[in-house]
NUVEX-924303 format. One record per residue: residue in one letter; chain; x, y negated, z of N, C-alpha, C, O, CB in turn. Coordinates in nm, 4 decimals, m for minus. Glycine has a CB too. Layout:
(site "a"; "A"; (X; Y; Z); (X; Y; Z); (X; Y; Z); (X; Y; Z); (X; Y; Z))
...
REM end
This chain:
(site "m"; "A"; (10.5711; m10.6459; 7.9037); (10.6551; m10.6153; 8.0188); (10.6072; m10.4843; 8.0780); (10.4875; m10.4559; 8.0781); (10.6514; m10.7299; 8.1247))
(site "d"; "A"; (10.6975; m10.4067; 8.1270); (10.6683; m10.2777; 8.1876); (10.5864; m10.2973; 8.3158); (10.6286; m10.3721; 8.4040); (10.7992; m10.2008; 8.2176))
(site "p"; "A"; (10.4687; m10.2308; 8.3279); (10.3886; m10.2486; 8.4492); (10.4612; m10.2028; 8.5754); (10.4270; m10.2471; 8.6851); (10.2583; m10.1732; 8.4361))
(site "a"; "A"; (10.5596; m10.1160; 8.5623); (10.6346; m10.0712; 8.6789); (10.7226; m10.1820; 8.7352); (10.7692; m10.1724; 8.8487); (10.7196; m9.9506; 8.6434))
(site "a"; "A"; (10.7455; m10.2865; 8.6575); (10.8290; m10.3967; 8.7030); (10.7514; m10.4920; 8.7942); (10.8085; m10.5877; 8.8465); (10.8850; m10.4727; 8.5835))
(site "y"; "A"; (10.6231; m10.4666; 8.8134); (10.5402; m10.5498; 8.8986); (10.4950; m10.4712; 9.0204); (10.4780; m10.3494; 9.0144); (10.4194; m10.6033; 8.8213))
(site "f"; "A"; (10.4757; m10.5425; 9.1314); (10.4094; m10.4804; 9.2453); (10.3074; m10.5801; 9.2973); (10.3207; m10.7008; 9.2771); (10.5120; m10.4390; 9.3573))
(site "y"; "A"; (10.2074; m10.5295; 9.3632); (10.0933; m10.6099; 9.4046); (10.0770; m10.6024; 9.5557); (10.0850; m10.4948; 9.6151); (9.9647; m10.5630; 9.3338))
(site "m"; "A"; (10.0540; m10.7173; 9.6168); (10.0290; m10.7215; 9.7601); (9.9446; m10.8445; 9.7919); (9.9412; m10.9412; 9.7158); (10.1622; m10.7232; 9.8402))
(site "r"; "A"; (9.8774; m10.8384; 9.9052); (9.7974; m10.9536; 9.9471); (9.8912; m11.0611; 10.0021); (9.9798; m11.0322; 10.0826); (9.6906; m10.9125; 10.0542))
(site "l"; "A"; (9.8711; m11.1836; 9.9584); (9.9552; m11.2951; 10.0012); (9.8692; m11.3916; 10.0814); (9.7900; m11.4674; 10.0252); (10.0214; m11.3671; 9.8791))
(site "f"; "A"; (9.8855; m11.3882; 10.2132); (9.8107; m11.4772; 10.3015); (9.8849; m11.6098; 10.3090); (9.9958; m11.6176; 10.3618); (9.7925; m11.4146; 10.4439))
(site "k"; "A"; (9.8219; m11.7141; 10.2554); (9.8839; m11.8466; 10.2599); (9.7752; m11.9513; 10.2783); (9.6605; m11.9272; 10.2409); (9.9662; m11.8748; 10.1308))
(site "p"; "A"; (9.8083; m12.0670; 10.3350); (9.7076; m12.1708; 10.3572); (9.6377; m12.2101; 10.2269); (9.7007; m12.2272; 10.1226); (9.7721; m12.2940; 10.4209))
(site "g"; "A"; (9.5062; m12.2236; 10.2369); (9.4256; m12.2633; 10.1213); (9.3730; m12.1480; 10.0389); (9.2904; m12.1688; 9.9500); (9.5049; m12.3514; 10.0338))
(site "a"; "A"; (9.4187; m12.0261; 10.0663); (9.3741; m11.9103; 9.9890); (9.2308; m11.8734; 10.0286); (9.1992; m11.8670; 10.1474); (9.4696; m11.7896; 10.0109))
(site "p"; "A"; (9.1446; m11.8492; 9.9301); (9.0077; m11.8068; 9.9621); (9.0047; m11.6590; 9.9979); (9.0677; m11.5770; 9.9311); (8.9129; m11.8346; 9.8438))
(site "v"; "A"; (8.9314; m11.6253; 10.1032); (8.9179; m11.4868; 10.1484); (8.7706; m11.4581; 10.1759); (8.6888; m11.5492; 10.1885); (9.0044; m11.4602; 10.2758))
(site "q"; "A"; (8.7397; m11.3306; 10.1849); (8.6056; m11.2907; 10.2253); (8.6171; m11.2194; 10.3587); (8.6954; m11.1255; 10.3735); (8.5374; m11.1996; 10.1178))
(site "w"; "A"; (8.5391; m11.2643; 10.4556); (8.5388; m11.2077; 10.5894); (8.3976; m11.1610; 10.6180); (8.3092; m11.2408; 10.6490); (8.5880; m11.3110; 10.6964))
(site "g"; "A"; (8.3777; m11.0308; 10.6073); (8.2422; m10.9765; 10.6157); (8.1640; m11.0216; 10.4937); (8.2031; m10.9931; 10.3805); (8.1712; m11.0214; 10.7469))
(site "a"; "A"; (8.0534; m11.0922; 10.5162); (7.9729; m11.1439; 10.4040); (8.0008; m11.2914; 10.3786); (7.9395; m11.3516; 10.2904); (7.8233; m11.1236; 10.4315))
(site "q"; "A"; (8.0928; m11.3505; 10.4551); (8.1198; m11.4944; 10.4442); (8.2447; m11.5207; 10.3609); (8.3416; m11.4450; 10.3667); (8.1359; m11.5566; 10.5836))
(site "h"; "A"; (8.2414; m11.6278; 10.2840); (8.3586; m11.6744; 10.2100); (8.4241; m11.7835; 10.2927); (8.3606; m11.8829; 10.3278); (8.3202; m11.7266; 10.0666))
(site "e"; "A"; (8.5510; m11.7643; 10.3234); (8.6261; m11.8553; 10.4101); (8.7551; m11.8976; 10.3400); (8.7883; m11.8464; 10.2331); (8.6575; m11.7884; 10.5472))
(site "t"; "A"; (8.8272; m11.9913; 10.4011); (8.9562; m12.0385; 10.3523); (9.0583; m12.0261; 10.4644); (9.0285; m12.0560; 10.5800); (8.9471; m12.1853; 10.3013))
(site "i"; "A"; (9.1783; m11.9819; 10.4299); (9.2844; m11.9674; 10.5298); (9.3362; m12.1051; 10.5694); (9.3692; m12.1873; 10.4839); (9.4003; m11.8791; 10.4757))
(site "s"; "A"; (9.3428; m12.1291; 10.6991); (9.3959; m12.2535; 10.7526); (9.5473; m12.2432; 10.7694); (9.6224; m12.3239; 10.7147); (9.3288; m12.2878; 10.8869))
(site "h"; "A"; (9.5910; m12.1433; 10.8454); (9.7339; m12.1211; 10.8662); (9.7565; m11.9776; 10.9112); (9.6632; m11.9080; 10.9514); (9.7911; m12.2208; 10.9703))
(site "v"; "A"; (9.8826; m11.9344; 10.9037); (9.9205; m11.7971; 10.9362); (10.0378; m11.8022; 11.0336); (10.1316; m11.8799; 11.0156); (9.9575; m11.7156; 10.8069))
(site "l"; "A"; (10.0312; m11.7183; 11.1371); (10.1394; m11.7096; 11.2344); (10.1840; m11.5656; 11.2494); (10.1040; m11.4730; 11.2362); (10.0960; m11.7667; 11.3701))
(site "i"; "A"; (10.3114; m11.5474; 11.2768); (10.3632; m11.4166; 11.3143); (10.4120; m11.4299; 11.4573); (10.5054; m11.5047; 11.4863); (10.4782; m11.3677; 11.2172))
(site "r"; "A"; (10.3472; m11.3562; 11.5458); (10.3801; m11.3658; 11.6874); (10.3877; m11.2251; 11.7437); (10.2935; m11.1468; 11.7308); (10.2755; m11.4518; 11.7647))
(site "r"; "A"; (10.4995; m11.1936; 11.8057); (10.5218; m11.0600; 11.8647); (10.4986; m10.9506; 11.7605); (10.4307; m10.8512; 11.7864); (10.4285; m11.0377; 11.9868))
(site "n"; "A"; (10.5560; m10.9712; 11.6434); (10.5479; m10.8756; 11.5324); (10.4055; m10.8495; 11.4851); (10.3781; m10.7434; 11.4291); (10.6109; m10.7456; 11.5731))
(site "a"; "A"; (10.3151; m10.9433; 11.5064); (10.1768; m10.9290; 11.4613); (10.1405; m11.0489; 11.3735); (10.1675; m11.1635; 11.4094); (10.0789; m10.9173; 11.5828))
(site "l"; "A"; (10.0799; m11.0218; 11.2598); (10.0342; m11.1267; 11.1690); (9.8992; m11.1761; 11.2162); (9.8066; m11.0969; 11.2340); (10.0264; m11.0756; 11.0225))
(site "m"; "A"; (9.8870; m11.3063; 11.2366); (9.7627; m11.3667; 11.2824); (9.7180; m11.4680; 11.1785); (9.7915; m11.5616; 11.1472); (9.7799; m11.4333; 11.4222))
(site "v"; "A"; (9.5967; m11.4497; 11.1243); (9.5434; m11.5368; 11.0200); (9.4331; m11.6226; 11.0809); (9.3371; m11.5712; 11.1382); (9.4896; m11.4539; 10.8985))
(site "y"; "A"; (9.4482; m11.7532; 11.0679); (9.3474; m11.8469; 11.1178); (9.2686; m11.9003; 10.9984); (9.3255; m11.9318; 10.8938); (9.4136; m11.9645; 11.1991))
(site "l"; "A"; (9.1373; m11.9097; 11.0158); (9.0498; m11.9589; 10.9107); (9.0050; m12.1005; 10.9423); (8.9979; m12.1394; 11.0589); (8.9284; m11.8668; 10.8933))
(site "v"; "A"; (8.9750; m12.1773; 10.8390); (8.9306; m12.3158; 10.8559); (8.8011; m12.3159; 10.9369); (8.7056; m12.2460; 10.9028); (8.9100; m12.3861; 10.7171))
(site "g"; "A"; (8.7986; m12.3949; 11.0446); (8.6796; m12.4077; 11.1268); (8.6650; m12.3029; 11.2353); (8.5649; m12.3041; 11.3069); (8.5615; m12.4034; 11.0411))
(site "h"; "A"; (8.7604; m12.2124; 11.2505); (8.7560; m12.1089; 11.3538); (8.8776; m12.1240; 11.4446); (8.9886; m12.1498; 11.3980); (8.7517; m11.9665; 11.2904))
(site "d"; "A"; (8.8549; m12.1075; 11.5755); (8.9632; m12.1252; 11.6731); (9.0425; m11.9988; 11.6995); (9.1578; m12.0069; 11.7418); (8.9072; m12.1750; 11.8021))
(site "t"; "A"; (8.9844; m11.8826; 11.6758); (9.0517; m11.7571; 11.7060); (9.1041; m11.6930; 11.5780); (9.0445; m11.7093; 11.4715); (8.9566; m11.6611; 11.7792))
(site "p"; "A"; (9.2158; m11.6197; 11.5877); (9.2711; m11.5560; 11.4684); (9.1876; m11.4349; 11.4268); (9.1136; m11.3772; 11.5065); (9.4163; m11.5138; 11.4930))
(site "v"; "A"; (9.2022; m11.3986; 11.2990); (9.1338; m11.2831; 11.2426); (9.2413; m11.1836; 11.2003); (9.3439; m11.2220; 11.1441); (9.0412; m11.3236; 11.1215))
(site "h"; "A"; (9.2173; m11.0558; 11.2277); (9.3123; m10.9523; 11.1868); (9.3132; m10.9440; 11.0341); (9.2062; m10.9442; 10.9732); (9.2758; m10.8137; 11.2502))
(site "p"; "A"; (9.4295; m10.9368; 10.9708); (9.4363; m10.9357; 10.8238); (9.3586; m10.8216; 10.7587); (9.3112; m10.8363; 10.6461); (9.5796; m10.9276; 10.7806))
(site "d"; "A"; (9.3446; m10.7081; 10.8277); (9.2703; m10.5957; 10.7703); (9.1208; m10.6245; 10.7590); (9.0508; m10.5575; 10.6831); (9.2918; m10.4711; 10.8542))
(site "a"; "A"; (9.0707; m10.7239; 10.8339); (8.9293; m10.7593; 10.8285); (8.8986; m10.8522; 10.7120); (8.7820; m10.8808; 10.6850); (8.8867; m10.8243; 10.9587))
(site "l"; "A"; (9.0020; m10.8999; 10.6423); (8.9842; m10.9956; 10.5323); (9.0025; m10.9273; 10.3981); (9.0870; m10.8392; 10.3822); (9.0826; m11.1125; 10.5455))
(site "q"; "A"; (8.9220; m10.9696; 10.3022); (8.9381; m10.9227; 10.1649); (9.0017; m11.0354; 10.0847); (8.9530; m11.1484; 10.0839); (8.8008; m10.8784; 10.1023))
(site "l"; "A"; (9.1106; m11.0024; 10.0177); (9.1878; m11.1002; 9.9424); (9.2416; m11.0321; 9.8183); (9.2957; m10.9218; 9.8259); (9.3032; m11.1603; 10.0278))
(site "a"; "A"; (9.2269; m11.0973; 9.7040); (9.2775; m11.0393; 9.5793); (9.4294; m11.0292; 9.5863); (9.4951; m11.1221; 9.6333); (9.2337; m11.1244; 9.4563))
(site "p"; "A"; (9.4862; m10.9182; 9.5406); (9.6323; m10.9037; 9.5463); (9.7025; m10.9959; 9.4474); (9.6487; m11.0300; 9.3420); (9.6721; m10.7590; 9.5187))
(site "t"; "A"; (9.8223; m11.0346; 9.4837); (9.9079; m11.1173; 9.3998); (10.0110; m11.0273; 9.3336); (10.0658; m10.9378; 9.3980); (9.9767; m11.2303; 9.4825))
(site "a"; "A"; (10.0378; m11.0503; 9.2051); (10.1367; m10.9709; 9.1314); (10.2734; m11.0370; 9.1444); (10.2881; m11.1571; 9.1219); (10.0966; m10.9562; 8.9811))
(site "f"; "A"; (10.3725; m10.9574; 9.1808); (10.5098; m11.0044; 9.1900); (10.5929; m10.9309; 9.0865); (10.5735; m10.8116; 9.0633); (10.5673; m10.9836; 9.3328))
(site "h"; "A"; (10.6849; m11.0022; 9.0248); (10.7722; m10.9442; 8.9238); (10.9086; m10.9191; 8.9856); (10.9665; m11.0071; 9.0493); (10.7836; m11.0365; 8.7997))
(site "r"; "A"; (10.9588; m10.7988; 8.9661); (11.0924; m10.7657; 9.0175); (11.1908; m10.7665; 8.9016); (11.1617; m10.7150; 8.7936); (11.0930; m10.6266; 9.0897))
(site "r"; "A"; (11.3052; m10.8243; 8.9245); (11.4117; m10.8189; 8.8248); (11.5449; m10.8274; 8.8974); (11.5560; m10.8847; 9.0058); (11.3975; m10.9337; 8.7194))
(site "r"; "A"; (11.6436; m10.7697; 8.8355); (11.7777; m10.7731; 8.8940); (11.8472; m10.9021; 8.8547); (11.8360; m10.9503; 8.7419); (11.8610; m10.6508; 8.8490))
(site "v"; "A"; (11.9177; m10.9548; 8.9496); (11.9996; m11.0736; 8.9255); (12.1438; m11.0282; 8.9358); (12.1828; m10.9742; 9.0393); (11.9672; m11.1910; 9.0277))
(site "p"; "A"; (12.2244; m11.0480; 8.8329); (12.3623; m11.0003; 8.8381); (12.4409; m11.0705; 8.9492); (12.4186; m11.1877; 8.9796); (12.4312; m11.0221; 8.7027))
(site "d"; "A"; (12.5320; m10.9960; 9.0078); (12.6182; m11.0530; 9.1114); (12.7103; m11.1558; 9.0493); (12.7577; m11.1406; 8.9367); (12.7002; m10.9431; 9.1829))
(site "r"; "A"; (12.7340; m11.2606; 9.1258); (12.8282; m11.3632; 9.0786); (12.9702; m11.3191; 9.1081); (12.9957; m11.2598; 9.2129); (12.7994; m11.5006; 9.1450))
(site "p"; "A"; (13.0613; m11.3461; 9.0195); (13.2014; m11.3065; 9.0452); (13.2676; m11.3919; 9.1509); (13.3845; m11.3708; 9.1830); (13.2824; m11.3143; 8.9177))
REM end
């Protein structure tokens, strides 16, 4: 498959392992509030800014779907 048909981005979802500083954590839940992404980690009460987390990117495949008549 052509590598140009894929794009990569970080996918924040519950249960995903992340690295926060030197600690390995797990995402509890994610909220979007006032156009801001807020990531909550298991065992922490306050949200963490997504830029502070290291997460392996997920590959997405793009393809065209023909219009239905």
